[in-house]
N, C-alpha and C positions, 0 to 999 in steps of 0.2 A: 948564100947558095944552098938550096934544099938538098937533102940526102937522098930523096926518092926521085927516080926518073920513071914515073909510071904515066902511061897515056891517060888522058881524060877519057871517061867512059860515058857513052850515051845511054839514055833510057831504054831504047830498043835493044841495045847490047845487053843491058842488065837483065831484061826479061828472058833472055835465052840462057842465062847462067843457071846451074843447078841450085836448088833452094837449100839454105842452111837453117838448121833448127837445133836448139839445145836438146841433147839426147841424155842428159843426166837425170837425176831425181829431182822432181819439183815438189816442194813442201809448202802447202798453204797453211800458214801458221794460225792455229785456232785454239791451242791449249798451252798451259804453262810448260809442260814437258817439251813441246815443240819450240817454244821460246828459248828454253835452255839448250836444246839441240842446235838451234840456229846460232846462238851466241858461242857455244863451244866449238862448233864447226868453223864459223866465219872468223873468229878471233885467232885461229891457228894460221892465218894467211897474212902475208905482207901486202897483198893486193887482192881486192875483190871487185866484181862488177856491180854497178849501181844504176838504178833507173827508178822512175815513178810513172804512174798513170793517173790521169784525171778524167772524170766523165766529161765528154765534150759538151760545149754549149754552142748551139747553132744560131745564137742571136747575132745578127750581122752588126758589125761595128761596136759591139760591146764585149769587153774583156771577160773571159771565163771566170765566173764567180764561184765555181765549184771547188771544193777542197780536194786535196790529194786523196785518191781512193786506194791506191796501191803503192807500196814501196817494195822494190825487188832488189835483193842482194844475192850475188852468185859467186861461187867458186867454179872451177872446171867441172866438178862432180855434182854439186848440189845447188839448186836455186831456191831461195826462200822468198815466199810472197806474203807480205803483211797487208791484210785488208784493213786499212786505217779508218774506213767508214763503218767497220763492224767492231773493231777492237783497238784500244789505244796502243801506241807504240811502246813496247816493253823497255824498261830503263836500261837493261843490258844492251839493247840495240842502239839506244841513244848514246850509250857509252862508246859503241863502235863508231857511230857517226861523229863523235867528238874526239876520237883518238887520232893523234898525229902519227901513230905507229902503224896504222892500217890504211893503205891508200884505197880510196873509193873512186874507181874510174868510171866516168860516164860522159855523156854528151850534153852540152849546155847545162852544166850542173848548177850554175848560179840560181836560176829560177826554181829548180827543184829544191835546193837548200832553203831558199826563202819561203817557199810554200810549206815545207816541213817545219820550219821554225815558227810559222804562224800557228801550228798545231801543238808543238812541243818546244819549249825554250831550251836550246843547246848552242854551244859554241862549235861551229863546224871547223874541223881540222882534217888535214890529210886528203882533201878531195883533188882529183886530177881531171881536168877537162880535156877529153881527147880531141875536141875541135881545135883548141889552142895548140895541142901537140902536133896535130896534122899540119897546121899552118907553119909551125917551126920546122917541120920536116919538109916543107916546100910543096905540100899538097894544096891544091886550090879548092878542094871540096870539103864540106863540113858534115853532110848528112851521114847517119849511120849506114844507110843503104848504099850510098856511093863509096864510102870508105871500105865497107865489106866487099863490094864488087872489085875495087881497085887492089886491095891488099890480099884478098883470098880467092878471087874469081868465083865468088858465090853470091847468090841472090837472097837478100833479106826481105822477107814478106812484110808488108805494112798493112795487110788487109784487115787486121783487127783494130787498128789504131783508133778509129772513131766509134768503137762499140761502147756499150754502157759498162763502165768499170765499177759501178755501184750496184749492179744486178745482184739479186739474192744468191744466185749460183753462177759462177763464172764457167764458161764453156771450156772444153779442152783446148780448142784453138786459141782462146783468150789466154789461158795459162801458159801455153807453149810460146805464144807471142811475147808475153810479159817476161818470161824466163829468158828467152832468146835475146831480147834487147839488153838485159843486164849482162848476160854472159858474153855477148859479142863485144860489148864495151871493154870487158876484161881482155879479150883476145886482141882487139885493136890497140889497146894500151900497151900490151906486151910487144906487139909488132912494131909500134912506133918508138917505144922505149929503146929497143935494140938498135934503132936507126939513129937516135939522137945522141 
């Protein structure tokens, strides 16, 4: 028996909800100092939000061959964006991904982990898939957008999802989208955890 008794929400209802966006500090990591800042900040939490972005491939019927372009890790206050097409993942961040002491909460994390492991060899520990948690809580929805709407009565925008994540300069809307996806995963994890 599920713990949540929340009505299923329709697409047209979601469109009417107020938009939710990450309002903390967004750091696009491009220096060693920023790598240290990311490690020091993120390793101070028991749970952080996790997501990745990959440049879309529009070849019908062919799996996307593009490598992960972005890794996003977020606390409530700060979201760090690692441009993996520009700069290798720092060993301190690989340490966080391999730590069983820091929960990395995200949606459909299995594929993200596999894609990251193709770029950097590490043993993934401490990942929590909020889609599995939602199922355990009795929710029949899996998308971040629907979970956000059902749990927080807010609308998560997906307008930037199919943009070029390998662009030389990421736009402000892209950065906000990327940060918000990681951060909202953390919020959903905390909401579901309290119900399980």
